[in-house]
C-alpha positions as semicolon CSV with decimal commas, in nm:
position;residue;x (nm);y (nm);z (nm)
1;X;0,629;0,921;3,753
2;X;0,390;1,051;3,483
3;X;0,236;0,794;3,247
4;X;-0,027;0,832;2,992
5;X;-0,289;0,561;2,965
6;X;-0,116;0,435;2,649
7;X;0,220;0,416;2,815
8;X;0,066;0,248;3,132
9;X;-0,090;-0,003;2,903
10;X;0,245;-0,075;2,725
11;X;0,424;-0,121;3,054
12;X;0,162;-0,351;3,217
13;X;0,014;-0,527;2,929
14;X;-0,334;-0,409;3,031
15;X;-0,544;-0,257;2,744
16;X;-0,578;0,118;2,768
17;X;-0,957;0,082;2,742
18;X;-0,954;-0,131;3,059
19;X;-0,742;0,118;3,240
20;X;-0,985;0,394;3,158
21;X;-1,276;0,187;3,254
22;X;-1,124;0,100;3,592
23;X;-1,070;0,473;3,654
24;X;-1,413;0,583;3,545
25;X;-1,631;0,300;3,685
26;X;-1,437;0,208;3,996
27;X;-1,241;0,517;4,076
28;X;-0,951;0,278;4,170
29;X;-0,694;0,492;3,984
30;X;-0,604;0,845;4,074
31;X;-0,422;1,008;3,774
32;X;-0,332;1,376;3,783
33;X;-0,422;1,622;3,515
34;X;-0,130;1,802;3,357
35;X;-0,109;2,158;3,237
36;X;-0,173;2,028;2,886
37;X;-0,506;1,877;2,994
38;X;-0,393;1,522;2,966
39;X;-0,426;1,270;3,251
40;X;-0,102;1,123;3,392
41;X;-0,091;0,806;3,602
42;X;0,143;0,800;3,901
43;X;0,380;0,532;4,036
44;X;0,107;0,421;4,277
45;X;-0,142;0,392;3,987
46;X;0,121;0,174;3,814
47;X;0,142;-0,054;4,122
48;X;-0,233;-0,072;4,155
49;X;-0,264;-0,194;3,793
50;X;0,010;-0,456;3,858
51;X;-0,186;-0,573;4,164
52;X;-0,513;-0,599;3,970
53;X;-0,327;-0,783;3,690
54;X;-0,180;-1,028;3,938
55;X;-0,518;-1,109;4,090
56;X;-0,680;-1,150;3,754
57;X;-0,403;-1,389;3,659
58;X;-0,488;-1,589;3,973
59;X;-0,846;-1,627;3,854
60;X;-1,003;-1,365;4,070
61;X;-1,323;-1,179;3,951
62;X;-1,285;-0,812;3,859
63;X;-1,571;-0,696;4,082
64;X;-1,425;-0,869;4,378
65;X;-1,083;-0,719;4,308
66;X;-1,222;-0,366;4,285
67;X;-1,411;-0,424;4,614
68;X;-1,073;-0,459;4,787
69;X;-1,002;-0,088;4,732
70;X;-0,689;0,098;4,630
71;X;-0,512;0,063;4,966
72;X;-0,538;-0,320;4,968
73;X;-0,433;-0,349;4,610
74;X;-0,124;-0,149;4,688
75;X;-0,043;-0,406;4,955
76;X;-0,097;-0,687;4,706
77;X;0,118;-0,520;4,442
78;X;0,490;-0,588;4,421
79;X;0,647;-0,425;4,718
80;X;0,885;-0,130;4,667
81;X;1,137;-0,141;4,947
82;X;1,370;0,096;4,763
83;X;1,549;0,403;4,871
84;X;1,429;0,739;4,736
85;X;1,720;0,741;4,495
86;X;1,663;0,386;4,371
87;X;1,283;0,454;4,330
88;X;1,359;0,771;4,123
89;X;1,593;0,560;3,898
90;X;1,340;0,286;3,852
91;X;1,062;0,530;3,763
92;X;1,279;0,667;3,490
93;X;1,349;0,310;3,366
94;X;0,967;0,241;3,366
95;X;0,916;0,566;3,172
96;X;1,183;0,472;2,928
97;X;1,361;0,801;2,996
98;X;1,701;0,662;2,909
99;X;1,844;0,990;2,768
100;X;1,872;1,106;3,127
101;X;2,107;0,813;3,214
102;X;2,309;0,885;2,904
103;X;2,366;1,245;3,023
104;X;2,443;1,124;3,376
105;X;2,694;0,869;3,248
106;X;2,862;1,124;3,026
107;X;2,890;1,374;3,311
108;X;3,026;1,100;3,545
109;X;3,297;1,016;3,295
110;X;3,429;1,370;3,296
111;X;3,562;1,316;3,643
112;X;3,578;0,939;3,683
113;X;3,730;0,643;3,498
114;X;3,527;0,390;3,279
115;X;3,610;0,124;3,547
116;X;3,440;0,342;3,808
117;X;3,140;0,403;3,579
118;X;3,095;0,026;3,527
119;X;3,149;-0,075;3,891
120;X;2,967;0,219;4,068
121;X;2,690;0,296;3,824
122;X;2,624;0,052;3,537
123;X;2,660;-0,282;3,724
124;X;2,459;-0,192;4,039
125;X;2,191;-0,032;3,833
126;X;2,150;-0,341;3,609
127;X;2,138;-0,563;3,912
128;X;1,860;-0,332;4,067
129;X;1,663;-0,352;3,743
130;X;1,693;-0,734;3,739
131;X;1,574;-0,755;4,104
132;X;1,280;-0,527;4,019
133;X;1,181;-0,757;3,736
134;X;1,214;-1,064;3,956
135;X;0,985;-0,907;4,209
136;X;0,732;-0,815;3,945
137;X;0,775;-0,442;3,988
138;X;0,877;-0,399;3,629
139;X;0,786;-0,608;3,330
140;X;1,025;-0,821;3,120
141;X;0,974;-0,582;2,838
142;X;1,096;-0,291;3,048
143;X;1,397;-0,486;3,173
144;X;1,488;-0,578;2,814
145;X;1,447;-0,220;2,698
146;X;1,688;-0,096;2,965
147;X;1,933;-0,379;2,897
148;X;1,934;-0,289;2,518
149;X;1,992;0,075;2,600
150;X;2,293;-0,009;2,830
151;X;2,434;-0,240;2,563
152;X;2,407;0,039;2,303
153;X;2,565;0,294;2,537
154;X;2,857;0,070;2,630
155;X;2,924;-0,032;2,272
156;X;2,943;0,329;2,160
157;X;3,167;0,405;2,463
158;X;3,405;0,132;2,359
159;X;3,450;0,304;2,018
160;X;3,613;0,601;2,187
161;X;3,922;0,419;2,266
162;X;4,214;0,329;2,040
163;X;4,342;-0,030;2,062
164;X;4,712;-0,079;2,137
165;X;4,909;-0,309;1,923
166;X;4,877;-0,672;2,016
167;X;4,692;-0,992;1,930
168;X;4,321;-0,990;1,845
169;X;4,075;-1,062;2,118
170;X;3,724;-1,201;2,090
171;X;3,458;-1,118;2,365
172;X;3,162;-1,342;2,400
173;X;2,903;-1,476;2,652
174;X;2,939;-1,842;2,754
175;X;2,778;-2,061;2,493
176;X;2,415;-2,125;2,591
177;X;2,401;-1,816;2,815
178;X;2,192;-1,545;2,651
179;X;2,303;-1,279;2,900
180;X;2,543;-1,055;2,703
181;X;2,568;-0,754;2,940
182;X;2,843;-0,895;3,149
183;X;3,053;-0,967;2,841
184;X;2,983;-0,612;2,714
185;X;3,092;-0,458;3,049
186;X;3,415;-0,658;3,040
187;X;3,468;-0,560;2,672
188;X;3,437;-0,184;2,741
189;X;3,669;-0,209;3,041
190;X;3,934;-0,381;2,828
191;X;3,879;-0,130;2,555
192;X;3,941;0,157;2,793
193;X;4,282;0,001;2,862
194;X;4,357;-0,021;2,492
195;X;4,304;-0,404;2,502
196;X;3,978;-0,430;2,312
197;X;3,892;-0,644;2,014
198;X;3,574;-0,780;1,862
199;X;3,258;-0,816;2,053
200;X;3,017;-1,095;1,941
201;X;2,797;-1,144;2,249
202;X;2,597;-1,464;2,267
203;X;2,712;-1,727;2,021
204;X;2,631;-2,102;2,009
205;X;2,927;-2,338;2,011
206;X;2,923;-2,384;1,625
207;X;2,918;-2,011;1,551
208;X;3,186;-1,940;1,807
209;X;3,418;-2,194;1,649
210;X;3,339;-2,049;1,309
211;X;3,440;-1,707;1,438
212;X;3,757;-1,834;1,593
213;X;3,847;-2,014;1,270
214;X;3,789;-1,713;1,052
215;X;3,963;-1,458;1,275
216;X;4,319;-1,423;1,387
217;X;4,254;-1,446;1,751
218;X;4,508;-1,490;2,028
219;X;4,255;-1,466;2,315
220;X;3,887;-1,534;2,371
221;X;3,731;-1,364;2,673
222;X;3,415;-1,551;2,791
223;X;3,164;-1,412;3,036
224;X;2,926;-1,643;3,223
225;X;2,623;-1,506;3,403
226;X;2,428;-1,831;3,460
227;X;2,631;-2,040;3,723
228;X;2,871;-2,295;3,561
229;X;3,023;-2,596;3,714
230;X;3,403;-2,658;3,704
231;X;3,325;-2,954;3,476
232;X;3,134;-2,730;3,232
233;X;3,414;-2,476;3,221
234;X;3,689;-2,739;3,183
235;X;3,492;-2,902;2,905
236;X;3,446;-2,577;2,723
237;X;3,820;-2,486;2,756
238;X;3,926;-2,832;2,633
239;X;3,699;-2,799;2,336
240;X;3,847;-2,469;2,229
241;X;4,210;-2,586;2,285
242;X;4,139;-2,904;2,086
243;X;4,072;-2,702;1,768
244;X;4,270;-2,385;1,851
245;X;4,561;-2,480;2,086
246;X;4,723;-2,140;2,050
247;X;4,427;-1,940;2,183
248;X;4,417;-1,831;2,541
249;X;4,073;-1,887;2,699
250;X;3,985;-1,638;2,974
251;X;3,661;-1,701;3,167
252;X;3,505;-1,466;3,419
253;X;3,167;-1,332;3,524
254;X;2,931;-1,406;3,816
255;X;2,846;-1,752;3,674
256;X;3,207;-1,865;3,691
257;X;3,278;-1,753;4,045
258;X;3,152;-2,068;4,218
259;X;3,375;-2,281;3,997
260;X;3,666;-2,035;3,996
261;X;3,786;-1,853;3,688
262;X;4,087;-1,886;3,455
C-alpha cells in the first residue's frame, strides 16, 4: 500500500500536519520515498496511525503514546488476521483503487455467469469490507466509498440485459433498512435472467406506496439486511396487500432468514 500524507489523512481523519509531525518529531512512521521523490506511507504506517488515533480518543496523552513505540502501537491497532489475498484486496479498497476491481469483474464475467460473480466475488468481498470496518481496520468513509462503487458497477451491469416480456417488478430494501446492496445484488441477478424491473433501493413506507400506486407493478422484491421478525414481515406484507392485493410480495436477504422468507 502506498499512501501520500494527504491520502492517509483522508482515510484516518488525522490532519496531514499531525502525520508529518509524528514522523519528523517521533520517528514513529516509516514512509518510503518513491522514484518521484514523494514519501509514501505503508499499510503498517496506516495501522500505526489508527492505533494512535484510538489511544487519543481514549484520552491518552500524545507523549505517552509515542513512548510506546511503533511495535506496541501495531499491537494496539486493529488486528489484521487476513490472508495475503484478502489483505491485498483491502489495501486496494483503502487506496480507493476501484478501477482494478472493475477490470477484474469484467474479466471474470468473460468466463463466468453473473450469478457466479455475485456469489463468489461481490458478496464475499462486501462482507469482508464490512468486517474490516467493524474491527476498525477501515473507516466508515472507506466502507461507504466501496459500497457506492459496487452499487454503481452492478447498476451498470444490469443495463446490459434485455428484459423479457412480463409484469413489472419493483426492487427495494425493506423500509427502514438503509442497506441497499443486497437489493441491488438481487436486482442484477434477476436482470441477468431477463426478469429485471425498476430498482428504487431504500424507500420509506409512504414513498414505497406512492411508487406502487404510480407504477403498474405485479411484483415487489424486498431485501432485508437488518434482521426482521416474522411479525414485522407479516405486518409489512399485510400492509402492501391491503392497498395492492394484486401485487406479489417477495422478501429475501440475510435479515429475513431467521424469520423465513416468502
